[in-house]
C-alpha positions as CSV (number, residue, x, y, z in Angstrom):
1,X,-2.8,15.9,-31.4
2,X,-4.9,13.1,-29.8
3,X,-3.5,9.9,-31.2
4,X,-5.8,7.4,-29.3
5,X,-9.5,7.6,-29.6
6,X,-11.2,7.4,-26.2
7,X,-14.2,5.2,-25.6
8,X,-17.4,6.7,-26.9
9,X,-19.0,6.5,-23.5
10,X,-16.6,9.1,-22.1
11,X,-18.3,12.2,-21.0
12,X,-17.5,15.5,-22.8
13,X,-15.4,16.8,-19.9
14,X,-12.7,14.2,-20.4
15,X,-12.6,14.0,-24.2
16,X,-9.9,16.7,-24.2
17,X,-7.5,14.6,-22.1
18,X,-4.4,13.3,-24.0
19,X,-4.4,9.5,-23.7
20,X,-1.9,7.3,-25.5
21,X,-1.4,3.6,-25.6
22,X,1.7,3.2,-27.6
23,X,5.2,3.5,-25.9
24,X,6.7,5.1,-29.1
25,X,4.0,7.9,-29.0
26,X,4.6,8.5,-25.3
27,X,8.3,8.9,-26.0
28,X,7.6,11.3,-28.8
29,X,5.8,13.6,-26.4
30,X,8.1,13.3,-23.4
31,X,11.3,13.7,-25.4
32,X,10.0,17.0,-26.7
33,X,9.4,18.2,-23.1
34,X,12.9,17.1,-22.1
35,X,14.4,18.9,-25.1
36,X,12.7,22.0,-23.9
37,X,14.2,21.6,-20.4
38,X,10.9,20.6,-18.8
39,X,10.9,18.2,-15.9
40,X,8.5,15.3,-15.9
41,X,6.8,13.7,-12.9
42,X,5.6,10.2,-13.4
43,X,2.9,8.3,-11.4
44,X,2.5,4.6,-12.3
45,X,-0.9,3.1,-11.3
46,X,-3.1,0.2,-12.0
47,X,-6.2,2.4,-12.2
48,X,-9.2,2.4,-9.8
49,X,-7.8,5.7,-8.7
50,X,-8.5,7.1,-5.2
51,X,-7.3,10.1,-3.2
52,X,-4.0,8.4,-2.5
53,X,-3.2,8.3,-6.2
54,X,-4.3,11.9,-6.6
55,X,-2.0,13.1,-3.8
56,X,0.9,11.5,-5.8
57,X,-0.3,13.4,-8.8
58,X,-0.5,16.7,-6.9
59,X,2.9,16.3,-5.5
60,X,4.3,15.5,-9.0
61,X,2.6,18.6,-10.3
62,X,4.1,20.8,-7.6
63,X,7.6,19.6,-8.4
64,X,7.6,19.3,-12.2
65,X,6.7,21.1,-15.4
66,X,4.7,18.1,-16.7
67,X,3.0,15.1,-15.2
68,X,2.4,11.7,-16.8
69,X,0.2,9.0,-15.2
70,X,0.0,5.4,-16.4
71,X,-3.0,3.1,-16.0
72,X,-2.2,-0.6,-16.6
73,X,-3.2,-3.7,-14.6
74,X,0.0,-5.7,-15.0
75,X,-0.6,-9.4,-15.2
76,X,3.1,-10.2,-14.5
77,X,2.7,-9.2,-10.8
78,X,-0.3,-11.4,-10.0
79,X,0.1,-15.0,-9.0
80,X,-2.2,-17.8,-10.3
81,X,-4.4,-17.7,-7.1
82,X,-4.5,-13.9,-6.9
83,X,-7.2,-11.4,-7.8
84,X,-6.1,-10.3,-11.3
85,X,-9.5,-10.9,-12.9
86,X,-11.3,-9.2,-9.9
87,X,-9.0,-6.1,-9.7
88,X,-11.3,-3.1,-10.2
89,X,-11.0,-1.4,-13.6
90,X,-12.6,2.0,-13.8
91,X,-11.0,3.8,-16.8
92,X,-13.7,6.3,-17.5
93,X,-13.9,7.5,-13.9
94,X,-10.1,7.5,-13.7
95,X,-9.6,9.7,-16.7
96,X,-12.2,12.2,-15.4
97,X,-10.2,12.5,-12.1
98,X,-6.9,13.0,-14.0
99,X,-8.3,15.7,-16.2
100,X,-9.4,17.6,-13.1
101,X,-5.9,17.3,-11.8
102,X,-4.5,18.8,-15.0
103,X,-2.4,15.8,-15.9
104,X,-0.5,16.4,-19.2
105,X,-0.5,12.8,-20.5
106,X,-2.0,9.5,-19.6
107,X,-0.4,6.2,-20.7
108,X,-2.8,3.3,-21.1
109,X,-1.0,0.5,-22.8
110,X,-2.5,-2.9,-23.5
111,X,-0.9,-6.3,-22.8
112,X,0.1,-6.4,-26.5
113,X,2.0,-3.2,-26.2
114,X,3.7,-4.1,-22.9
115,X,4.4,-7.8,-23.6
116,X,4.4,-8.4,-27.4
117,X,4.9,-11.8,-28.9
118,X,8.5,-13.0,-28.2
119,X,8.9,-10.9,-25.0
120,X,11.5,-12.7,-23.0
121,X,13.2,-10.3,-20.6
122,X,12.5,-9.7,-16.9
123,X,14.1,-7.6,-14.2
124,X,14.8,-9.2,-10.9
125,X,15.8,-7.5,-7.6
126,X,17.5,-9.6,-5.0
127,X,18.7,-9.1,-1.4
128,X,16.9,-8.2,1.9
129,X,14.5,-5.9,0.1
130,X,12.6,-8.8,-1.4
131,X,13.0,-11.6,1.1
132,X,10.4,-10.9,3.8
133,X,7.1,-9.1,4.1
134,X,5.0,-9.5,0.9
135,X,7.7,-11.3,-1.0
136,X,7.5,-14.3,1.2
137,X,3.9,-14.8,0.2
138,X,3.8,-13.6,-3.4
139,X,6.6,-15.4,-5.3
140,X,7.4,-13.6,-8.6
141,X,5.4,-10.5,-7.7
142,X,8.3,-8.1,-7.4
143,X,9.9,-9.5,-10.6
144,X,6.7,-8.5,-12.3
145,X,6.6,-5.1,-10.7
146,X,10.2,-4.3,-11.5
147,X,9.8,-5.5,-15.1
148,X,6.7,-3.4,-15.8
149,X,8.1,-0.3,-14.1
150,X,11.4,-0.6,-16.0
151,X,9.4,-0.7,-19.2
152,X,7.2,2.3,-18.2
153,X,10.3,4.3,-17.3
154,X,11.8,3.4,-20.6
155,X,8.7,4.8,-22.4
156,X,8.2,7.9,-20.2
157,X,11.8,8.7,-19.1
158,X,10.7,10.9,-16.3
159,X,12.7,13.2,-14.1
160,X,11.0,11.9,-10.9
161,X,9.0,8.8,-10.1
162,X,6.2,9.1,-7.4
163,X,5.4,6.1,-5.2
164,X,3.3,5.7,-2.0
165,X,4.6,4.6,1.4
166,X,1.7,2.1,1.7
167,X,3.5,-0.1,-0.7
168,X,6.7,0.3,1.2
169,X,8.5,-2.8,0.0
170,X,7.6,-2.1,-3.6
171,X,8.8,1.5,-3.3
172,X,12.1,0.4,-1.7
173,X,12.7,-2.3,-4.3
174,X,12.0,0.2,-7.2
175,X,14.3,2.8,-5.8
176,X,17.1,0.2,-5.6
177,X,16.4,-1.0,-9.1
178,X,16.7,2.6,-10.4
179,X,20.0,3.1,-8.6
180,X,21.4,-0.3,-9.7
181,X,20.6,0.2,-13.3
182,X,21.7,3.9,-13.5
183,X,18.3,4.9,-14.8
184,X,18.8,8.5,-13.6
185,X,15.3,8.9,-12.2
186,X,14.7,10.5,-8.8
187,X,12.4,8.4,-6.6
188,X,9.9,10.3,-4.4
189,X,8.1,8.3,-1.8
190,X,5.0,10.1,-0.4
191,X,3.1,9.5,2.9
192,X,0.2,7.1,3.2
193,X,-3.2,8.7,2.6
194,X,-5.9,7.4,4.9
195,X,-9.6,7.3,5.1
196,X,-11.4,9.3,7.8
197,X,-11.2,6.2,10.1
198,X,-7.5,5.4,9.5
199,X,-7.8,2.7,6.8
200,X,-5.0,3.1,4.3
201,X,-6.5,4.0,0.9
202,X,-6.3,1.2,-1.6
203,X,-8.1,0.3,-4.8
204,X,-8.8,-3.1,-3.2
205,X,-10.9,-1.4,-0.5
206,X,-13.7,-1.2,-3.1
207,X,-14.0,-5.0,-2.9
208,X,-14.8,-5.0,0.8
209,X,-18.3,-5.8,2.0
210,X,-20.0,-3.2,4.2
211,X,-19.1,-5.3,7.3
212,X,-15.5,-5.8,6.1
213,X,-15.1,-2.1,5.5
214,X,-16.3,-1.4,9.0
215,X,-13.7,-3.9,10.4
216,X,-10.8,-2.9,8.3
217,X,-9.6,0.1,10.3
218,X,-8.5,-2.3,13.0
219,X,-5.3,-2.8,11.1
220,X,-4.1,0.8,11.5
221,X,-5.4,0.8,15.1
222,X,-3.3,-2.2,15.9
223,X,-0.2,-0.7,14.3
224,X,-0.7,2.5,16.4
225,X,-0.9,0.4,19.5
226,X,2.5,-1.1,18.6
227,X,3.9,2.4,18.2
228,X,2.4,3.5,21.5
229,X,3.9,0.4,23.3
230,X,7.3,1.4,22.0
231,X,6.8,5.0,23.1
232,X,6.0,3.7,26.6
233,X,9.4,2.1,26.7
234,X,9.0,-1.4,25.2
235,X,11.8,-2.1,22.6
236,X,11.8,-5.9,22.3
237,X,10.3,-6.8,18.9
238,X,8.5,-9.9,20.1
239,X,6.7,-8.0,22.8
240,X,5.6,-5.1,20.6
241,X,4.4,-7.5,17.9
242,X,2.5,-9.5,20.5
243,X,0.5,-6.4,21.6
244,X,-0.3,-5.6,17.9
245,X,-1.6,-9.2,17.4
246,X,-3.8,-8.9,20.5
247,X,-5.7,-6.0,18.9
248,X,-6.1,-7.8,15.5
249,X,-7.4,-10.9,17.2
250,X,-10.3,-9.0,18.5
251,X,-11.9,-9.3,15.1
252,X,-12.4,-12.9,14.1
253,X,-12.9,-12.0,10.4
254,X,-9.4,-10.7,10.1
255,X,-6.9,-13.3,8.9
256,X,-3.4,-12.0,9.6
257,X,-0.9,-13.1,6.9
258,X,2.2,-11.5,8.3
259,X,3.3,-9.0,10.9
260,X,6.9,-7.9,11.0
261,X,9.2,-5.3,12.4
262,X,12.0,-4.3,9.9
263,X,14.5,-1.6,9.2
264,X,12.6,0.9,7.0
265,X,15.6,1.3,4.6
266,X,16.9,-2.2,4.3
267,X,13.7,-4.1,5.2
268,X,15.8,-6.5,7.2
269,X,14.1,-7.9,10.4
270,X,15.1,-6.2,13.7
271,X,15.2,-7.7,17.2
272,X,14.8,-4.4,18.9
273,X,12.5,-1.5,17.9
274,X,14.1,1.9,17.4
275,X,13.7,5.0,15.4
276,X,13.5,4.1,11.8
277,X,11.8,0.7,12.4
278,X,8.8,-0.1,10.3
279,X,5.9,-2.1,11.6
280,X,4.2,-3.8,8.7
281,X,1.4,-6.2,8.1
282,X,-0.8,-7.9,5.6
283,X,-4.2,-9.4,6.3
284,X,-7.2,-10.7,4.6
285,X,-10.7,-9.4,5.2
286,X,-13.6,-10.7,3.0
287,X,-10.8,-12.5,1.1
288,X,-9.4,-9.1,0.1
289,X,-5.7,-8.7,0.9
290,X,-4.8,-5.4,2.6
291,X,-1.4,-4.1,3.6
292,X,-0.4,-1.3,6.0
293,X,2.6,0.0,7.8
294,X,3.9,2.6,10.3
295,X,7.5,3.9,10.6
296,X,8.6,4.7,14.1
């Protein structure tokens, strides 16, 4: 039973895909699966899908009986000066990809379904997980993320939630939220998927100019230099970060927002690099904000 009509422009090959917008209808389907003792893997996305998203879907499919993917560009996690209006929206292409991956159900809520009139509850995570890194530059961002994911989990009620290591702070924060609120969902964090030249896959990569795209792999190159410096014996954080900055400064069009060395579990800053340290950065290229990280 297909309870949401897809756009008329969709090609025939995706018209069989089950796509629902209403949380109640999603619950109707997923509860039946759970009552039949079927496990559910859930991949939340904002669309503009790429190979990184699809790897999450494939992992979910390997480990579960059913897979649900959500596509929703969440306004709560964008600041007033951020790129909400420019964020790529490619629903038709996204659905075609998900059908090829044999996804059981796609959840595409609207703002009205997610934040109806009178909506007045948000979820807030505190502590070291949301103090540094992106949180220092995106006030309110992680409150928006935790709120929307809590709502998505309430609709889908999955067995496992699949997240990417590229968004390391977001993944750590959501894992903590799930533990703190006793939501009973296993969090699976999957490795970063990279382009042929090392650039971490991201929906925002589509907004780079040709020149910017050519420059962007320097971020991963710089992080690898930091890892190499550590492997050669340097453990002082300041010295390792200094070597990373030298590489990034080779490209004048790269505007570094932050570069930090943190414990990969607590995300607390460290003074000495050791096994389990995460080197993480955010930078602007062509006014597009990109993030990346490496765990030693």
